Structure formats: structure tokens, C-alpha cells
N, C-alpha and C positions, 0 to 999 in steps of 0.2 A: 532820878529814881534808881534804887539799888537793883542789882541783878537778881537778888533773891526775891524781891517784891515783884519784879517783872516776871520771874518764873512762876510765882504763885498766882499772879493775875492771869497768865496763860492757862494754868491748871484750873483756875476757877471757871474760865470760859468753857473748857473742855468738860468739866464736871456738869455744868449747866446743860450743855448739849446732850449729855448722856442721861440727864434726869437724876443725877446723884446730888443729894442735898447735904448740908452740914450735919444733920442728925444722923445720916447714914455713916458718915466718917467718924462721928463721935462714938457710935457703937463699935465700929470696926477697930478704932484706935484705943478704945476704952478710956476716953477723955470726956470731960464735960463739954457742953455746947459752947460756952464762952471761951474755953481753952482752944477749941478748933478754930473759932472765929479769930482768935488772937494769932494763931499760926499764919493765917492768910493775910491779916492786916500788917503784921510785922515782918513776915518772911523768915522768921526765926524757927527753922524746922530742921530736924536731924535727917540724914540720908536714909536711915532705916524707916522713919515714919513716911518720908516722901516715897520711898520704894513701896511701902505697904499701900499707900493711897493709889499709886500707879497700878499696882497689882489688882486692887479692888475694882478700879474703873476700867481695867483693860487697856491702859495707856503705856506705850513704850517710852522710856525716859528720853531716848534719842529723838523721838517725835516731839516730845514736850519742848526740847531745846530748839528744834526747828520752828515750832509755833511761837515760842518766845521771841525769836529773831524776826519772824514775820510780823508779829504784833508791834514790834519796835520800829521796823522800817516801813510799814504800810504796804510794801510789796509792789510799788509802782515801777513800770518800765516805760521808757520813751524810745520808740523806734527811730532809727536814723532815717533821713530823707530817702536814701537809697533803698532801705528795707520797705518803706511805705510805697515807693514807686514800684518796686518789684511785686508786692502783694496786690496793688491796684491793677497792675497789668496781668496778674495771674490769679484770677478768682479761685481756681481749683486749689492752688497752693495755699491761699488764705483759708479756704474751707478745711483743708487737711490739717493746717496748723491749729485751727480752733478745736478740732477733734483730739489732737495731741494734748492741748490744754485741758481737755476733759478727761484725760488719762486713758484714752483708748489707745491700744497698741496698734502698730501697723498691720498686724495680722487681723485684728478685730475690724479695723477700718476697711481692709480689703474684703472681708466677709460681708459686712453690712452694706457697703456701697458698691459691691461687685466690681472691684478693681482688680486688674491683673497684677502679678508681682512686678512686671516691668513698669506699669503705670505708677504703682506705689513707689518703686525705687526712684523713678524719675522725679517725683515730687519730693521725696526725702532728700535726694541729691541737691535739688535746687534750694530747698530750705536750709540745708547745711551750708551750701556755698554762700548764701547771703547772711550767715551768722545767726539765724533764728533758732536753729537746733544743732545738736551734735549727734551725728548719725554714727552709732557704734556698731561693732561686729554683732552678728546675730539679730540684726534689725532692732537693736535696742536704741532708744532715743532719749536724749536729755534736752529738754526744752530750755533754751538759754534765757528767753524773756520771762518776766514774771507773769503770773496768771492775770494780773491787773495791768493792762496796757493803757497808757494815757496817750490819746491821739493829739496831734498838733491842731490848733484852731483851723488851719487851712488844709487839713488832711483830705486827700482824695478818698481815702478809705471811709472817712466820716460821711462823705457824699454818697457812697455806695450803701452804707448802713441806713441813711435817711431815705434813699430812693427805693431800695429793695427790701432791706431788713425791716424797717418800720411798717411798710405796707403789708408785708407778709405777717408780721406780728399782730397787727390790728385786724387782719382778716380771720377772725376767730370768734366763736360765741362765748368764750371764757366761762364755760359751764363745768369744766372738770373740777375735781375735788380740791386741787391745789392751785386753781386759777382764780384771779381776782381782777375786777375792772371797776373803775370809778371815773366819772366825769362830772365836773361841776363848774359853774360860773359864780363869781363872787366879786365883791368890791373891796378894795384895799388901798392903803396909801403906798407910795413908793418905798418907804422905809420898811413897811410890813412885808412887802413883796421881796425885798432884798434879804430880810431875815428868813423868809420861807425858802428862797433859793439856797441859802446857806445850809438850812436844815436838810433839804433834799440832797445836796451834794454829800453831806455827812452820811445820810441814810444809804446812798448808793455805795459809798466806800465801805460802810459797815456790813452791808449785805454781801458784797464781793469778798471781803476779808473773812467773814464768818464761814462762807461756803468753802473757801480754801482750807481753813482750819478744820472743818468737818471732814473734808476729803482726806487730808493728811492724817486725821485721827482714825481713819478707817471706817467712818460712818458712810452709809449708803446715801449718795447724793444724786440729784438729777439736774440736767442742763436746764436752766431757767433764763428768762429774760425779764427785765424791768425797764419800762419806758415811762418817762414823765416829761411834761413840757408846761411852761408857764409863760404867757404873753398877753398883752392887751388884745381883747377879742370880744366881739358881739355877735350874737346869733343872727342879727339883722344882716350881717355881711354875707351869710350863707343863704338866707331866705330871699334875698334880693328885694329889699324894701324900696330901694331907689329905682 
């Protein structure tokens, strides 16, 4: 795929997030609807038109380039064994790192979680020492790992997430405006279940990737969690028929 088409695909996603449709662009660019669709399908667009689209949608061209790269690389990071061991042994550092992923500044973290400057600096120093962040002057932080971290199959961090994270996540009535819960039992062949698992993996990746793109585009985002699980199971196991 050419870079121009990759750029237009990233732009298309951003426009969709902002609720801007092709008809809006056609009016702004004084082009017909088919002509606008052709610009996006071929990637054949002048810089002046691209600049006008960015201006209309409130998108910085530099951010568009970052999103194009993210869309291409998928943004996965794999922690080293040493980094996983450090985070497993230091839950507070893991929690602090997650907040940095969510774009909270050290000052905001101190305020919301009532940390002293000394406590905050100690956590920042340890995260920097283990190569997870770059701690810059003025308490500026550059997170080195991608927002989407892929854990190893035998990761101890995964065990923490299953033991504490999932239990905390499910302990909720899921009645807020943006919450959703569904549970079902069903019958399916092994091949159908394999296809379902593949679709779920794709859905997880798309949700995470779109959230990162929205944040980088300057849209207001909220920290969310998505949990799913598929396995052979019967209600009789829980109700104790035996």
C-alpha cells in the first residue's frame, strides 16, 4: 500500500471519529461527492486540499502522520522479562505507569492519588531506570513502551490482572451510560469457536488502536476496560448437580 493511501486511510478514520462525512468535505472543497471519494480511494490529493481538510476537521498534519504510522505498525510493545519482573514486584509502579499511558501528568497523578513529590519522583526514577519511561527535566515524561503492551503467555503481570483486575472489573452493576455487559451460553463446533476467538482478538486490537488514535487526535477519551472469555462451560458445574 502506498504512503499516500495509508495517509488517507488514517485521515478517513479521524474524520469518522469527528462525525465529518464526505458530503461535508465536498461542500468545503467545492467538489462533487464522487470526486471526494476518488481522492480517498486513490490517495491522489494536493497538499493545499489536504491542508484544507485538516483545517476543516481541526487535525494537525503532524498528528496525522503519527496516526498513519500507528495504523501501520499496530503499536504493540513486548516488555522484557526484567521489566515484567520489576512491575510484578512493584504494583504501585505498574499503577503509575498505567496512568502515564492514560496521558496523566506526574502533577495530575500526585493530585488525584495524594502522592507526595518524593513518592512520585521515586516511582518516576524506578520506571526510568528500567527503561519504561524517559524522565525529563521539569517532570516531563516520555513513555517508551507503546500504549498497547502484549504480555507473554506466562507473564506474572497477567496473573495479577486475572486475580485482582478481573474481579474488580466484574464487581459492578454495569448500569452507567457507557457500560455494557452480556453473558450467554451457546453450542458451537470447534471450528466456529476458533473463528470467534480470531474475531475477538481483532476486536480487542481495533478498540485499543482506535482509542489511541482518538487521544492523539485531541478527542476527549476515558479509561475503559474490555474483558471477554470463551471456554467449554456448563451451568451445572456451578449449581452442583453432582
